[in-house]
C-alpha positions in Angstrom: 11.1 12.6 16.2 13.0 12.8 12.9 13.6 16.1 11.2 12.0 14.8 8.1 8.7 14.1 9.8 8.4 17.7 10.9 8.3 19.2 7.4 4.6 19.1 6.6 2.5 21.6 4.6 1.4 24.5 6.7 -2.1 25.8 6.5 -2.7 29.5 6.1 -5.2 31.1 8.5 -6.3 34.6 9.2 -3.5 35.0 11.8 -0.7 33.4 9.9 0.5 29.8 9.3 -0.7 26.8 11.3 0.9 23.4 11.7 -1.2 20.2 11.9 -0.1 17.5 14.3 -1.4 14.0 13.6 -1.1 10.7 15.5 -2.8 7.5 14.5 -4.2 4.4 16.1 -4.5 1.7 13.4 -6.5 -1.4 14.2 -5.4 -4.3 12.1 -7.3 -7.6 12.2 -4.7 -10.4 12.8 -4.6 -13.1 10.1 -5.6 -16.2 12.1 -8.3 -18.9 11.6 -9.6 -18.5 15.1 -10.2 -15.7 17.6 -7.8 -14.3 20.2 -9.2 -16.2 23.2 -11.5 -18.8 21.7 -11.6 -21.4 18.9 -14.5 -19.6 17.0 -13.8 -18.9 13.3 -12.8 -15.4 12.1 -13.9 -15.5 8.4 -15.8 -12.5 7.2 -19.6 -12.8 6.6 -21.7 -15.7 7.8 -25.1 -15.6 9.4 -25.2 -13.2 12.5 -24.0 -15.0 15.6 -22.9 -18.1 13.8 -19.2 -17.6 14.6 -19.6 -17.3 18.4 -18.3 -19.5 21.1 -19.4 -19.6 24.7 -16.2 -17.6 25.6 -17.2 -14.8 23.1 -20.7 -14.7 24.5 -19.2 -14.3 28.0 -21.2 -17.2 29.4 -20.6 -17.7 33.2 -17.5 -19.7 34.0 -16.0 -19.4 30.6 -12.2 -18.6 30.6 -10.1 -17.1 27.8 -7.3 -19.2 26.3 -4.6 -17.3 24.4 -4.2 -18.1 20.7 -0.5 -18.7 20.0 -0.8 -17.9 16.3 -2.1 -14.3 17.1 0.8 -13.8 19.4 3.3 -15.0 16.8 1.7 -12.6 14.2 2.0 -9.6 16.6 5.7 -10.3 17.2 6.3 -10.7 13.5 4.6 -7.4 12.8 6.7 -5.7 15.5 9.8 -7.0 13.9 8.6 -5.7 10.5 8.2 -2.3 12.0 11.8 -2.3 13.4 10.3 -2.2 16.8 11.4 -3.4 20.2 9.8 -6.7 21.2 8.9 -6.8 24.9 9.9 -10.2 26.3 7.2 -9.8 29.0 3.8 -8.3 28.4 0.5 -8.3 30.3 -3.2 -8.4 29.3 -5.5 -5.9 31.0 -9.2 -5.4 31.3 -10.5 -2.2 29.9 -13.8 -1.6 31.5 -16.7 0.0 29.7 -20.3 -1.1 29.1 -21.4 -1.3 25.5 -24.2 -3.6 24.2 -22.0 -5.3 21.6 -19.4 -6.3 24.2 -21.0 -9.1 26.3 -18.2 -9.2 28.9 -18.7 -5.6 30.0 -14.9 -5.1 29.4 -12.4 -5.5 26.6 -9.3 -7.6 27.0 -6.5 -5.4 25.8 -3.0 -4.3 26.9 -2.2 -1.1 28.7 1.1 -0.5 30.5 3.0 -3.6 29.2 2.3 -4.1 25.5 3.7 -6.9 23.4 5.6 -4.5 21.1 7.4 -1.2 22.0 8.9 1.6 20.0 9.5 1.3 16.2 9.4 3.3 13.0 8.0 3.4 9.5 9.7 5.3 6.7 7.2 6.7 4.2 7.9 8.0 0.6 6.5 11.4 -0.3 6.3 13.4 -3.5 9.6 14.7 -5.0 11.6 11.7 -3.7 11.4 12.9 0.0 10.9 10.6 2.9 9.5 11.0 6.4 10.2 8.7 9.4 7.1 8.2 11.5 7.7 6.8 15.0 5.7 3.9 16.4 4.8 4.3 20.0 3.6 0.7 20.6 1.7 -2.3 19.2 -0.7 -4.2 21.5 -3.1 -7.1 21.1 -6.8 -6.7 22.0 -10.1 -8.3 21.1 -12.6 -6.7 18.8 -16.2 -5.9 19.8 -19.4 -7.1 18.0 -21.6 -5.1 15.7 -24.9 -3.4 16.3 -27.5 -3.7 13.5 -29.9 -0.7 13.6 -31.7 -1.4 10.3 -33.4 -4.8 11.0 -36.3 -3.4 13.0 -38.0 0.0 13.5 -38.1 -0.4 17.3 -35.1 -2.6 18.2 -31.4 -2.9 17.7 -29.9 -6.3 17.0 -26.5 -7.5 18.1 -24.2 -9.6 15.9 -21.3 -11.1 17.9 -19.4 -12.7 14.9 -16.6 -10.2 15.2 -16.6 -10.2 19.0 -13.2 -11.6 20.2 -11.5 -11.4 16.9 -7.8 -10.5 17.4 -6.7 -6.9 16.6 -3.3 -5.3 16.7 -3.6 -1.7 17.7 -0.6 0.1 16.2 -0.1 3.5 17.8 2.0 6.1 16.0 3.8 9.0 17.7 2.4 12.4 16.8 5.0 12.7 14.0 2.7 13.1 11.1 2.4 16.7 9.8 -0.1 16.8 7.0 -2.8 14.7 5.2 -0.3 13.5 2.5 2.0 12.1 5.1 -0.9 10.5 6.9 -2.1 8.8 3.7 1.4 7.6 2.9 1.8 6.3 6.4 -1.4 4.2 6.3 -0.5 2.9 2.8 3.0 1.9 3.9 1.8 0.3 7.1 -0.8 -1.7 5.1 1.8 -2.7 2.6 4.2 -4.0 5.4 1.3 -6.0 7.0 0.4 -7.6 3.7 4.0 -8.5 2.9 4.3 -10.1 6.4 0.9 -11.8 6.0 -0.2 -10.7 9.4 -3.3 -8.7 8.2 -5.0 -8.8 4.8 -5.4 -5.0 4.9 -8.9 -5.1 3.4 -10.3 -1.8 4.5 -13.7 -2.3 2.9 -14.3 -5.3 5.2 -13.0 -3.5 8.2 -9.8 -5.6 8.5 -7.8 -2.3 8.8 -9.2 0.9 10.2 -7.7 4.0 11.8 -8.6 6.4 14.5 -7.0 9.7 13.6 -6.0 12.3 16.3 -5.7 15.8 14.9 -4.6 19.0 16.6 -3.2 22.3 15.3 -0.7 24.8 16.6 1.5 27.7 15.6 4.7 26.2 14.0 7.0 24.9 16.7 4.5 25.9 19.5 3.1 23.8 22.3 0.7 20.9 21.2 -2.9 21.9 20.9 -6.0 20.0 22.1 -6.7 17.0 19.9 -9.8 15.6 18.5 -10.1 11.9 17.5 -11.8 10.9 14.3 -13.0 7.3 14.7 -13.1 4.2 12.5 -11.7 5.5 9.2 -11.6 2.7 6.6 -10.5 4.6 3.5 -7.1 6.2 2.8 -8.7 9.0 0.7 -11.3 9.7 3.5 -8.4 9.9 6.0 -6.9 12.7 3.9 -10.2 14.5 3.5 -11.1 14.2 7.2 -7.7 15.7 8.3 -8.0 18.6 5.9 -11.5 19.5 7.1 -10.8 18.9 10.8 -7.6 21.0 10.8 -9.4 24.0 9.1 -12.3 23.6 11.6 -10.0 23.8 14.6 -8.0 26.8 13.1 -11.3 28.8 12.5 -12.5 28.1 16.1 -9.2 29.2 17.7 -8.8 32.3 15.4 -12.4 33.4 16.4 -11.4 33.2 20.1 -12.9 29.8 20.9 -11.3 26.7 22.4 -11.1 23.2 21.1 -12.9 20.5 23.2 -11.2 17.2 23.4 -13.8 14.9 21.8 -14.4 11.9 19.5 -15.7 12.8 16.1 -17.0 10.9 13.0 -16.3 11.7 9.4 -19.2 12.0 7.0 -17.8 11.2 3.5 -21.0 12.5 1.8 -20.6 15.9 3.3 -16.8 15.8 3.5 -16.9 17.0 7.2 -16.4 15.7 10.7 -19.1 15.9 13.4 -19.1 15.4 17.2 -19.8 11.9 18.6 -18.9 12.2 22.3 -16.5 13.8 24.7 -13.2 11.8 24.9 -12.6 9.7 28.0 -9.1 9.7 29.5 -7.4 6.3 30.2 -8.2 6.3 33.9 -11.9 6.3 33.1 -11.5 2.8 31.8 -10.3 1.4 35.2 -7.6 -0.8 33.6 -6.3 -3.7 35.7 -4.4 -6.9 34.8 -6.8 -9.6 33.6 -6.9 -12.2 36.4 -7.6 -15.1 34.0 -4.5 -14.6 31.8 -0.9 -15.1 32.8 1.7 -12.6 31.5 3.1 -13.4 28.1 6.8 -14.3 28.3 9.2 -14.9 25.4 12.7 -16.1 25.2 15.1 -14.1 23.0 15.6 -17.3 20.9 11.8 -17.4 20.1 12.0 -13.8 18.9 15.2 -14.4 16.9 13.6 -17.5 15.3 10.7 -15.4 14.0 13.0 -12.6 12.9 15.1 -15.1 10.8 12.0 -16.3 8.9 10.6 -12.8 8.0 10.1 -12.3 4.3 11.8 -9.5 2.3 9.9 -6.3 3.1 9.1 -3.4 0.7 12.1 -1.2 1.7 14.6 -4.1 1.3 13.1 -5.2 -2.0 13.1 -1.6 -3.3 16.8 -1.3 -2.4 17.6 -4.6 -4.1 15.7 -3.6 -7.3 17.7 -0.3 -7.4 21.0 -1.8 -6.7 21.0 -5.1 -8.7 18.7 -4.1 -11.6 19.5 -0.4 -11.9 15.8 0.6 -11.6 15.0 4.2 -10.7 13.8 4.8 -7.1 10.4 5.8 -8.5 9.9 2.6 -10.6 11.2 0.4 -7.8 8.8 2.1 -5.4 5.8 1.5 -7.7 6.7 -2.2 -8.1 7.1 -2.9 -4.3 4.1 -0.9 -3.1 1.9 -4.0 -3.2 3.2 -7.5 -2.6 1.3 -8.9 -5.6 2.9 -6.3 -8.0 6.4 -7.1 -6.7 5.8 -10.9 -7.0 4.4 -10.4 -10.6 7.5 -8.4 -11.6 9.9 -11.0 -10.0 8.1 -13.8 -11.9 8.6 -11.8 -15.1 12.3 -11.6 -14.3 12.5 -15.4 -13.8 11.3 -15.9 -17.4 14.0 -13.5 -18.8 17.3 -14.9 -19.9 19.3 -11.7 -19.5 18.1 -10.0 -16.3 20.9 -7.4 -16.3 20.1 -6.3 -19.9 16.3 -6.5 -19.7 15.4 -5.8 -16.0 14.7 -2.1 -16.6 12.8 -2.9 -19.8 10.7 -5.5 -17.9 9.9 -2.9 -15.2 8.9 -0.4 -17.9 6.5 -2.9 -19.4 5.0 -4.0 -16.1 4.4 -0.4 -14.9 3.5 1.4 -18.1 1.9 -1.2 -20.4 0.5 -3.7 -18.0 -0.5 -1.6 -14.9 -1.7 1.2 -17.2 -4.0 -1.2 -19.1 -5.2 -2.9 -15.9 -6.1 0.4 -14.3 -7.9 1.5 -17.4 -10.0 -1.6 -17.5 -10.5 -1.9 -13.8 -8.6 -5.2 -13.3 -6.4 -6.1 -10.4 -3.0 -7.7 -10.9 -4.5 -11.0 -9.8 -6.9 -11.2 -12.8 -4.5 -9.9 -15.5 -5.2 -11.4 -18.9 -1.5 -11.3 -19.6 0.5 -13.7 -17.4 4.0 -13.0 -16.1 5.4 -15.7 -18.4 3.7 -14.1 -21.4 5.1 -10.7 -20.5 8.6 -12.1 -19.9 8.4 -13.6 -23.5 7.5 -10.2 -25.0 10.3 -8.4 -23.1 12.7 -11.2 -24.1 11.8 -10.8 -27.8 12.4 -7.0 -27.6 15.7 -7.5 -25.8 16.9 -10.0 -28.4 16.0 -7.6 -31.2 13.5 -10.1 -32.6 10.7 -7.5 -32.5 10.7 -3.7 -32.2 8.9 -1.8 -29.5 6.1 -0.9 -31.9 5.5 -4.5 -32.8 5.8 -5.5 -29.2 2.7 -3.2 -28.4 0.8 -5.0 -31.2 1.8 -8.3 -29.8 0.8 -7.3 -26.3 -2.6 -6.3 -27.6 -3.0 -9.8 -29.3 -1.9 -11.6 -26.1 -4.3 -9.4 -24.0 -7.4 -10.1 -26.1 -6.7 -13.6 -27.6 -4.0 -15.1 -25.4 -1.3 -17.4 -26.8 2.5 -17.9 -26.7 4.2 -14.6 -27.8 7.1 -16.5 -29.4 4.7 -18.7 -31.5 2.6 -15.7 -32.4 5.6 -13.8 -33.7 6.5 -16.8 -36.0 3.0 -17.6 -37.1 2.0 -14.0 -37.9 5.3 -12.9 -39.5 6.0 -10.2 -36.9 9.7 -10.6 -36.8 11.9 -7.5 -37.0 13.7 -7.2 -40.4 17.4 -7.1 -39.6 18.5 -8.0 -43.1 20.4 -4.9 -44.2 19.8 -5.7 -47.9 16.1 -5.6 -47.5 16.2 -2.4 -45.4 18.6 -0.7 -47.8 16.2 -1.3 -50.7 13.4 0.6 -48.8 15.8 3.4 -47.8 17.0 3.9 -51.4 13.4 4.0 -52.7 12.4 6.7 -50.2 15.6 8.8 -50.8 15.1 8.7 -54.6 11.4 9.8 -54.2 12.1 12.8 -52.0 15.1 14.8 -53.3 13.8 18.0 -51.6 13.7 16.3 -48.2 17.2 15.0 -48.8 18.5 18.5 -49.2 16.7 19.7 -46.1 18.1 16.8 -44.0 21.7 17.5 -45.2 21.3 21.1 -44.1 19.6 20.2 -40.9 20.5 16.6 -39.7 17.7 16.4 -37.1 15.2 16.3 -40.0 16.5 12.8 -40.8 13.8 11.6 -38.4 11.2 12.0 -41.1 13.0 9.4 -43.2 13.2 7.0 -40.3 9.4 7.3 -39.9 8.8 6.7 -43.6 11.0 3.5 -43.6 9.3 2.2 -40.5 5.9 2.9 -42.1 6.8 1.1 -45.3 8.2 -1.9 -43.5 5.1 -2.2 -41.3 7.2 -1.3 -38.2 9.4 -4.4 -38.8 12.6 -2.7 -39.8 15.2 -2.6 -37.0 15.2 1.1 -36.0 19.0 1.1 -35.2 19.8 -0.4 -38.6 17.6 2.2 -40.4 19.3 5.1 -38.5 22.8 3.9 -39.4 21.9 3.3 -43.1 20.3 6.8 -43.4 23.2 8.6 -41.9 25.6 6.9 -44.4 23.3 7.5 -47.4 22.5 11.1 -46.5 26.1 11.8 -45.5 25.2 13.3 -42.1 
């Protein structure tokens, strides 16, 4: 475990400080048109039991056939997590009876998973990072869904999800507080979306987490853990950890003991509640699935997939900092979501001088565009201002054709009315005045009308800002600010 992962926020109890130890099992639905062992479709929605093959329904004599695309996606994910790819892995049967699992077992992986140890580096407040270890990633099939609200006396079963491929990504118990946990899930989701191996839609259940929480005295032995099941919101994960850690601390400090159990989080009450006592692995009677051969890869197959990986968030962030001079914070904001990074890079493509205007473009994308999108509840995908339009606005500022103030007015016009920014500047007379003669005329008039302010500015040069403001006001924000500054310094003799 990395030193950085250990430095979490301690919780104060009656008997001193306590440390929270968190491990996560994230279930990510694999992006694939068909299920893990059948040809049934995987799309969300659809009438109950309309996406079910005979294999999913466990009809007698039906045999599973592995979906190569799901295997490929799991290997690509492992590579994106800097993890070891196991060239030989085995599918096992995990035996338990549940009404939404018609086979009476789940096909999963136990001792020989497809992906071994890896790591995820997460960014925390104040520019700190923490490295969270990945224990393993294995493939398994999802269960169906019980519908309790269709009848007062019966439960209905929908098997549309049954057999959908999941990657279970198991972290090491390296997470030390709720902020690290939230950052970890956000980063993991971002990596999966960059890779295109999972759409990360938590509302539809494509990504959900089981969160294991225990508490101990700092540096002491690990405590008994409780597992909070099926969390599908990053904020709820944070709230559940905070509540569960305090609940365990109170029990221990009052002389009680923690029972190893599975719990659920109630977002309305902001608390966890007991669901069932936790089974140990041997209760599932795992054994290799007799219908599936072991998966075997050649090193060349893995190398081929590695060579085709897209640029991932950490690599993109490093490139933005190094080649464009962006601050780590700005680069981090831009790469957090794949769509945001792609939008920014499309803006860059439309700018003639990337070295000069790369930082300016980042500023406009983050502050003006993202700020406005958040305020109005839009996503980057439905932005009224396109990347090409924003590139034109940034280019006009960089060239000195318009000032920052006029650029904001131009942005407003493009946002509400659309149009080509360069044509709008021409047709609406928004060009910045760089003609020194015209600016000088305005400067002279303001100096002549304000002798008292002239005296004050000569005594205290920082008061010259008042004159700059007046000139900009009188020119409708069109005067070139640098030219105004230079002229005023000369005329006022400061």
